[in-house]
N, C-alpha and C positions, 0 to 999 in steps of 0.2 A: 444702192446701198451695198456695202460689202457683206457678202454672205458669211454668217458665222462658221468658223472652222471647228471641228472637234478638238477638244483640249487633250491632245495625245501626249503632251509633255508630262503631265502628272502620271499617266499610265506607264509611259516609257521610263520615266525617272524611277517610279516605284519598281519596275521590272529590273532596272539596273541595280537599284538598291537591294532588291531581293537576291539578285545574282551575286552581288558582292557579299551579302550576308551568308548565302549558301557557300560561296567560295571560302569565306573566312572561317565558317564552321568546319568545312572539310579540312582546311589547312590546320585549324586548331586540333582537330581529331588526329590528323596525321602526325603533328608535332607531339601530341600526347602519346601516340603509339610508339613514336621513335624514342621518346624519353622512357616510357615504360619498358620497351624492348631493351634499351641501353641499360637501364637499371636492373632489369631481370637478368641481363647478361652479367652484370657485375655481382649479382647476388651470390652465385656459387663461390666466387672468390672472396667476397666481403666477409662471409662468415668464417672462413679459415684464415684470411689474411688481411681483410679490411680494405678493400678497394671499392670505389664507387664514384658517382657523379651524375651530372645531368647537363645537357647542352647549354641551357640558358644560364648556368652558373659556371661555365667552363673555366674561366680565368680564376675565379675564387677557389675552386677545387684544385686547380693546377698549382696555385700558390701554396696550398696546404701540404703538397707532397715533398718528401725529402728523399733524395736519391744519392747513391754511392757508386762510384766507379770501381768495380772489383778488379783485382790483379790476380789472374789465374795461371800465369807462367807459361811454360812451353806447351803449345797446342798439341804437339805429338804425344805428350804424356797424358793427355786427357782421354776419357772414354769416347767412343765413336758417337757422332751426333745421332739424336733420336729421330731424325727425319721429321715427318709430320706429327709425330707424337710430341707431347709437351711434358716437361718435368720441372715443377716449381717447388723450390725449397721454402717452406714456411717456418720461420724462427720466432718463437715466443720467448722473450727475455724476462729474467726475474729482476730487472732493474727497479729499484725502489725510489728513483728520482722523483721528488715532488709529492710522494705519498705519505711522508711522515713515518714515525717510528712504529706505527701500528703493524706494519708489515716487516719489521726487523730493522736492519741498518739502512737508513734511507740514503746513505752515501755509498752503498755497496755497488761494485761493478756488475753490470748486467751480463749474465752468462746465458748459454743456450739451454734454457730450462725446459722448454717444450719445443720439439722439432718434428716436423712432418714433411715427408717427401710426397708431393701430390703429383701423381702420374695420370695424364689424360691421354687416352688411346688415340691413335692417329685417325681412326674413323669416328671418334667422339661418341662411341656407343657405351663406354664405361670409363670409370676412373678408379685407381687404387691409391690409397693414402697410407703410407708406412710411417708409424710412430717410431722414433729413435730414442731410447731411454737416455736420460742425462747421465746416469751412472755407468754407462757402458765404457769399458776400457778399450781404447783404440789407438793406433798410431796417428799422431797429428802432424801433417807435413809442414815443412818450412813454408812461410807465406809472406806476402807483402800487403800492407794496408793500402787504402786508396791514396794515402799521402806518400807512398813509396817506401815506408819504413819496413826493413827486413826483420822478421821475427823467426827465431830458430824453431825447428820442429821438436817433437817429442816422440820417442819410440813407443811409449805406453803411457796414456793419461786418460782421465775422464773426458768423455765426449763433450760435456758442457763447457769445458775450458777452451774449446776451439773458438769461443767467442768471449771477448772481454779480458781474458787472461793475458797479461803482458802486452795489452793494447791490441789484441787480435780483433778484427772486424768480421762482418758477415762473409767476406770473401774467404777467410780462413776456414769457417765452417763449411762453406761451399766446397772447397778443396778437400776437406776431410771426408765429406760425404761421398764425393766422387771416388776418392782413393779406396774407401771402405766398401762401396757397393758396386763399383764398375759401371754405374749409371751416370750418364752425362746430364748435368743440371743446366737448364736454360735460363732460369731467372730465380731471384729470391725476393721474398717479402718478409719484413720484420715488424713485430708489434710488441708492446709491453703490457704490464698489468692494467694500466689505465685504459687500454683499448678494449679489454673485456668488459669493463664497467660501462664505457660510453656506447659501445656497439649494442650490448644487450639492452641498454636503456633506450637507445634510438629506435629499436624495433618493438618496444613496448613489452619487453620481457621474453624469456625463453623457457619453455616447459621442460622440466627435468623430473626424474623419478628417483626416490630413495627406497631401497628394499628393506630398510630398517631405520629406526631412529638414529640420527647422527648428531654427535656433540663433539666437535673437534676444536679444542682450545687453541691449537696452533693456527689453523686457517680461519678461526672465528665462525665456523659454520655450525649452526644449531638448527636441525631440520627433522621434522617428524616423518615417520614412514608414510609413503604415498607420493602423489604428484604435486608439484609446485611450479609456479611461474616465477623465475628469478631474474633480477636485473641489478645493475650497479654493484654495490658492495657484496650483496648476497651471491650474485653470479660469479664474482671473483673468488669468493670463499669456496664455492662449489668446485670450481676447476682446480683450486689449490689443495683441496682436502685430500689427505692420504692416511693419517694416523688413526682415523676412526672407522675406516672401511677396509675390507679384505685383510691382507697381511700387513698393512700399514706402510708399504713402501711405494716407490715411484711406479712400479709395474701395476699397482692397484689404482693409482691415480689416472693412468693413461686411458683406460676404458671410460672413466668419468668424463674426461676431456673429449673423447670421441663421441660419447652420448650428447654432450653439450653442443659440439659443433654440428652433429647431425640434426639436432633439433633446431639449431639456428638456420641451417640450410632450408629446412621445411618452412620455418617462419618467414624467411626472406622471400621464398618462392610463392608464398600464399597470397591470395587475392587481398587479404587484410592489409598486407604491406604494399603490394604493387599498385593498389588503387588509392593509396593515401598520400597525397602530395607532401603533407607535413612529415610523415614518416620517411618518405624517400629523401627529403632534404636533410633531416636529422641523421639518417643513416649515411648518406654520402658525405656530409660534412664531418661527422665523427670518424668515418673510415679513412678518409684522405688525411686527416690530421694525425691519425694513429699510425700511419704507414711509413716505413722506410723501404725503398726498393733499389734494385740495381739500375744503373743508368740506361740499360736497354729498354726498360719500361718506365722511365722516369717522367712520363707525362700522362695526363688523363686520356688522351687519344690512344696511346699505346696500351694502357691498362684496359681501356674499353675493348680493344680488339682481342686481348687475351681473355677478358671476362666473357665475351660473347662466345668464344670457343668453349670455355668451361661450361657455360649455361646450356650447351647442347646436350650435356650428359643428363640422362634421367636420374632422379634421386635414387631410385631403387637399384641402379647399377653403380652406385658409389660404395666401395668396400673399404672400410678402415681395418688395418691390422697393425700388429706390433712386430718388429723384427724379432725372430726367435733368439732367445738368450738363455744362458745358464749362470748360476752363481759363480763368481770368480774364485777358483780354488786358492788364490793367494790372499783374497780379502772377501769375506762373506757379505760385506756391505757394497760390493761392486759386482758388475756383470761382465760377461764375455759373450761373444757370438756363439750361438749353438749351430755347429756344423754337422751335417751338410745342409740343414734346414735353411739357415740364413742365406747361404749361397744360392739355394734353390729359389727363394723368394726374389732375391736380387736379379737372378737370371730371367725369371718370368717377367719382371717389370722391364728390364733392359730389352727383352725380346717382344714387348708389347702384348703379353699374354694376360688375360683378365683373371682376377680373383673372384669376380662376380659369376657364380655358376650359371645363372639364368641368362647371361648375356655375353658370353665369351665371343670375341670376334674370330672370324675364320683365320687360321694361320696363314702367314705369307708363304707363297710358293717359292722355294729356293732350291738350288741344286744340292742334293744330299751329298754329304761327305762319303768317301769310300768306306765300306763296312769291313770290319775285321771278321775273319772266319769264326763264327760262334762255336762250331763243333770242336775246335781245338783250344777254346778259351776256358780253362778250369775255373771253378768257383774259388774266390779269394776273399777273405775278410779285409777289406781295403782300409778300414779306419786306422790300422796300426802300421800301414806301409809308408815309410818316409820317401818323399819325392822332392828332388830339387829341380826347379824349372829355370833354365837358362835361355836367354833370348838371342838367337842367331839369325833372326829374320831380316835384320838390317833396318827395321822400323821400330822406334822406341815405344815402350808402353805395352808390350804384348805379354810379358810374364805375369803381371798382376791379374788381368782378366782370366788368363789360363789357370792360375792357381784357384781363382774363385770357381771356375768351371769344375775343376777337379774336386774341390771341397763339396760342391753341390752333388757330385757323383759319388761321394763317400770317402775320398782320399783326404782325410782330415789333417794329415801331417804334411801336406804339400806346402812348399815354401818357395820364395823367390830367391834365385841365386844370381851371381854376377853375369853380365852379358857374355855370350860365347862368340867366337869368330863366325863370320857369315857362313851360312849353310843353305844349300838348295832345298833339302828335305828335312822334315822333322823326324827325329830318331829317339828311341828309348834304349838306353844301355843299362846293364844290370850286373851286380856281383854274381859269382857262382852260387847256385842254389836258389836264385830268385827268378827263375824263368817264368813261373806261374804268375808272380806278381807283375812282372814286366808285360806279360801277355794281357793281363787284366787292365793295366794302364793303357796299353795301345788300343784295346777294345773300347775303353771308356771314351777315347778321343776319336774313334773311327779311323785309326791308322791301319795301314796294311800290315800283314804279318812280317814282311821283310824290313819293317821299320825297327824291329826289335833285334838287338845284338848284345853279345856279352861284353863286359868291361873287365879285361884281365888285370887291370891295375887297381880295381876296387877291392876293399876288404869286405869280409862277410857282413859287417854291420853298417856298411856305407849305404846311403840312400840310392834309389833308382835315379837316374839322370835323364831328364827330358830336355832335349835341345830343340828349340823351335826353329824351323827353317823358313824360307821364303814362302813355301807352300801353305803355311798357316794363314797367310793373308788372303788366300784365294778360296778358302773353304770354311766359311762361317758355320759355327755350330748351331744346332737347333735348340732353342730354350726349352726348359721342362714344360710339359703339357698340364701338369697338375701341381697343386700346392702341397706343402708338407702336411702330414697327418697332425690333427689337433692344433692347427694354426688358429690363433686368436683372431676373431673377426667381429666387426660391428657393421651392419648395413645402415646406410643413411636414412632409409625409409622405415626402420624398425622402431615403432613407438612403444615397445614393451620392454626396452632395456632399462634396468634399474641398478642403482649403486647399492652394493651389499657389503 
């Protein structure tokens, strides 16, 4: 009789099933970690620009995106590349499309109503977010739309008309920001009113604080003093309100928007959001539908890579600020850049210097420019010294950044002149009687004493003439190490900020 054999099949089959179950569980956990990591990475960008997604719905989210191919013109005229740092232009438009007359003229063209330049340090230790007021008077350069339509520039116009006016698209705003700041922009993201409503709702509301009772009939915000969780219509009303807080202008509204965005950063990075599959889906779906981007990041994969970079920045090291401005002497309802403060902020960002005092990255080691002899450089009140900068370096686009540097150093009347014939060395020439002013200008740029020379053809009221030579390309300047005094700031981890 055949001897009974142990029934090992049941045992081995169960072992295989257990192994498969364990493997499936591990794979599921790994997938979940990847999704959470991915969405956590998108979080920092979602709350300022609305980007997101998840692997298992890749195509769905990819189809939600709208991208634009920007036309930026001559590469030589653009600021130098930021290297491993990232500069993302975030544009919030005031388009009323589809929102009805509750928000004004629903057929109005969307302008650059809220604009932020989001700088992420090359070591990802910190980020600086600069708010640009919509009423700021700036030169708007000639630009082309993504369809190739040429739109003339304007010597002086409101910043918000860089988008929408005369058919300008986000590429025109991009060029305007680069020309104004000397900072190279890598990408842009654009959202509208509807995005504020859908994103705030997707995360289950955003906590904000009112330092007093607010009743703004224009924005439709009615809020008692204290903390509130807002979403949808109320969230939109909060970021739009300005007449019932502060001095009632756009500069009052900007800190409210910074407070709202900071709070949304914290909400998206919280476990309450990252561990909720339903919130993650709603957030990613709403964000990608709300977003228009440049073609360089026109896919979920590319947005993911960008967002993962941004997510490396600790919330406490994200600093919001507003570009320093003054009332426009020609129109009290408009603004102009406050110099040299604005130039100082732009130079810090272009030089990858942090505005977060607790986490400033170590400065990059570079070869210092030759120093002018300080003992022979007299004190000069530079703000009233006129300077004309002419580019003789042979490389286009050097005069504008040099003017910004000079304004940051106190030469408020520095202006760009016509190009000069090619020159090997940078020189400063001056009218009779302006030897001290010329020496101060040379010292500000780190030029040697023999770079200064008299200009016998100049009249007594003519400006100093700075001619940039080829040597200017080989001696990059050091950015400022500190921010201007009394610079407006909001830290993204500050939970005590309230609208007043």
